[in-house]
N, C-alpha and C positions, 0 to 999 in steps of 0.2 A: 673680778674673782680673790677666791681664797681658796689658798689648798698649801701645803707643805710649802714653804721658802715664803709664803706672798700675804702672811699678815695669820694666816689660821692659828701657829704656836702660841699668837700675842691672844687670840680669844681665849683659848685653853684657860693659860696660865692667871687671866682673867678670872674666868669662870670658876679653880680650884681654886685661886684666893679671895670668894666670895665678891670681890671689890664691882662695885656694877657705878655707874654714871647715874643713874635717875631710876626713882622709882616707881613712877611715875608712868601709869600705864597710855599704851599706843589706843587707836581706832582701826578698826578695821574695813573698808571699802569693800564694794563687793562690785566688778566689772568684768566686761566680756571682751575678749581681746579678739578674736576670732575673724570680724571683718580687717584689722588691720594689720591682720597676720597673713590671712590671703590674700590682702591690696599688698602688703608690700613684696611677695612673692611673684602676683601681677602687671608688678611695674617693672621688674629688678628684669624679666624676662621675660618682655612683653613679646619678641620677635618671635613668640615658640607658641605663640596663638593661633600664626599660619600654618606652625608643620607640622603634619599628621603622621604620627607611632604607635604601634601595637603594643603595650605594653603586660605584662602576667605582675602581679606585686602580693606577696602573702605580706598580709596585716595585721594575721590573725592574734591576736595577744597582746599587742603592742601600740604603745599611745598614740603612733600613729592612724593606727584608725579609726582615732573619735575624725582625722581631719579628712584624711585623704582624697572621699568620694570630693568631697566641697571641695578641694584645691582641683583633683582634679577637673572639673567642673570648668575652673578660671581657664582650660584651656583646649578650645573643643575640638579639634585634629584628634585629641590623646586616646586614644580608643583601648578598653581592658579588654584582653585576652584569655583566653584558657591553652587555647592548644601553638598553633601560628601565632609566633610575633615576636619583637625584633628587640626586645628587653626584659630581661626578669631581674624581681628585685624581691628582695626580703630584709626587714627589718627587726631588730631588739625592740625589747620588751618597753624603754625608755624614749626611744624614737631618736637618738642620737647616733644611731650606728647602721650601716648597711652593708649588704652583700648586693654584690650585682651577678650574674650570667650573660651569656651571649644571647644572641637568635638562637642558638643552637643546645640551647640550655647549662651549656658549661662553665663553673664558677668559678668567675676573675678575681684570685685571691688581692687582698686591700693596698697591700703595698705596687701593684701592676695599675691599680687606677689610680694610684699618686702619680707616678711617672706616665701615665696618661695625660690627665690633668695640668702633668707640668709642660705639655702644651696649651693649653685654654689658658690658663696665667703663666706670663710670663716675665717676673721677677721675684725676686726675692722669695724663696718655696722654704719650708720647714719639712723636713721628714724624721722620723723616729727610727734610731741608732739599728731596731732590727729588720728594716727593709733590703727590698735586694738592689746591689749596686745600682743596677737600671735608673731606680732615681735620682739617685748625685748624679750621672752617665746627661739622661732624659733634658734633666735642672736644667745642666751645664748646654747641649746641646741648643737650647730652643734660650740662652740666651739671661738667663737668669743663676738665682747664687741660690744653690745650696747648704742650707744649711740643720746643721743631726742636730739631736734633743731627743734627750731621756724619752721614756717610752712612757703616756700618762698626760690629763688631760690641764694639770696644772702646771706641768716643763713645759708644753707643746705652747702653749698659751701665753706663756711666760717669754719664751724664745719669738714668739710671734713679736707680741708685742716692741722687743729690746731689738728686734729686726729689721722694725716694720713690714714683716711678711707680710704676701698678699690670699696665702693658701698655705696648707699644711696635710699633713694625711700618717692615718696610722694604718698601721699591718692591719695593726684590728676592724678595720671600718671606720676608724672614728673620722671625720674627714672638716676640714677648718678652715674661714674665710672669715678676712678681714671685713666684708660687707655685712661679711653675717655678725657683729660687735666683735670680732676676733673667736668667737664661737664653736662648735664644732652643732653642725644640723645635715642631718640623716635625709632631710625633705628639697634641703637647699645642694647638698652634695647630688641627688637625683636629678636634678633642674640639671645642670650644669654638663652634665654626662648626657645626656638628651642630646644640647644645643648642642654639647661638639659635634655628635651624632648628626643634625644637622650640616652643622661649617663646615662638615667632612664630608660629605656625602659617601659615606661607607658603612656597612656594617659592620657594630661592635668585634664580633672572631677579627678582621682583616684587622681591625687597627691595630689592636693587641700583638698579634703576631711579633712583631720584629719588638718587644719589652719583654717576650719572654721567650731571653737570652743566657739563660741562662736557667739553673737545676735548684730548687729550696726544698727543705722538708719543713711541711706546717711546726710550728710549734711546739715543740715535746716535753710533756707535763710532770714534773718528775717528784712526788711524796716525799720529802729534807726537808729534817727538821735541822745539821748543822748546813747549814745554807755556807757557808765564810767556807765550812771546810773545802766547798766542791770550788771555790770561785780559786784561793791556792793551788788547788789539786790541779785547776786547768792553767794556771799561769808558773808554776811547776813545768808540767806538761811538756806549754808547746812553747815554752821559751824564747824557744828561736822566730815569733812570727812577729807581726806586731802588734803589739798589745795595748788597750782601754780600757778604763778601770772609768769611764761614763756613765755606765748602768751597766753593773754586776759585771764583767769579764767580755772584752769582745777580739778577737784575734784573727786579724788578715793574716792570707799570705796572697804570693800575684794570681794564683787559680783557685782559690773555696775561703771562706773563714764560716769562722764558727759564732756564740752567744751564748753565753750562759746568766740568766739573768732571775736572780731569785726576787719571787715576787712579798712586794707591802704587806698584805695584810693573808698570808695565809702560808703555811708550810709546802714548799712546792716550790722548784726552783723551773724554769725554762730554756730548754734547748733551740737554738734554728740552726744548720747549716746549709749553705750555700756556693754552688761550686761553678764552671764553668761545663762540664758533661756532667749527665747524667750518671754513667760508672763511679768519673770520679768520687762523685754525688758518695754512689750507697760506700765506696771505699773509706771517705773521710769520716761519716758516720758510723759507723764500726768504730772507726779508729778510737773518731772522742768517746764514748760510749765505753767502749775497753779502756782506752786510762785511765778516766772516771771513775768508773768502777761502775755506772746505769745496770 
């Protein structure tokens, strides 16, 4: 896996210098891996062949749409439904991110799914720093070791390998698995959630109720050029909290926290606030926005 801090800089520097080890051209081979891909999932989740579930899925404009029907056909009791269903799914364009909805049509935040799967993967689990407090608590509750990471696949994958983690999740809906080569996979995540529903014998809406014990904003994006200035303003204005600079700045208090993260790819800074009550969340969100001048 290549990324920032994981070898990408060396490739960049070699390209800029024009120094290459070998000028001999390689060769192209064509192979269709679809059958191996489907067989992998079928063998890994063999118990799901007997499990009946109604799924509503949005695969339009997604790479998943190329494979979804063929994969579902490997699990004979999976039914595609439009109205009454047990699980709702939607995928991003390249198929590495997934959003879940319960049987009542309510979308579930990505970090709540991470907390839910902490029960499924009992062991070292990596989670993104902008995730709910509930994630860390659930990992520990089920006997796992909670490992906080910067947001982004290169940081998550590195943390997983360093800690031999079996699972990782991000607020964004990226889920990573040791059994999927330490990579993120929307389809693997889908099957894990379905397998959890099989084991728990409860609807998804009931499984997530105890996990939604905090109140949080989504990530709020602000177009900012001088991002470091706002990191400094946050540190000065909230210096009485517990400060972490692991990813932008995160400041924790006993009953609420917020994180301010600069984007690596655009002039945007992202804010998320979480609190123990809805009223406290609203009050603290206004406080942060006011003190930072957004």
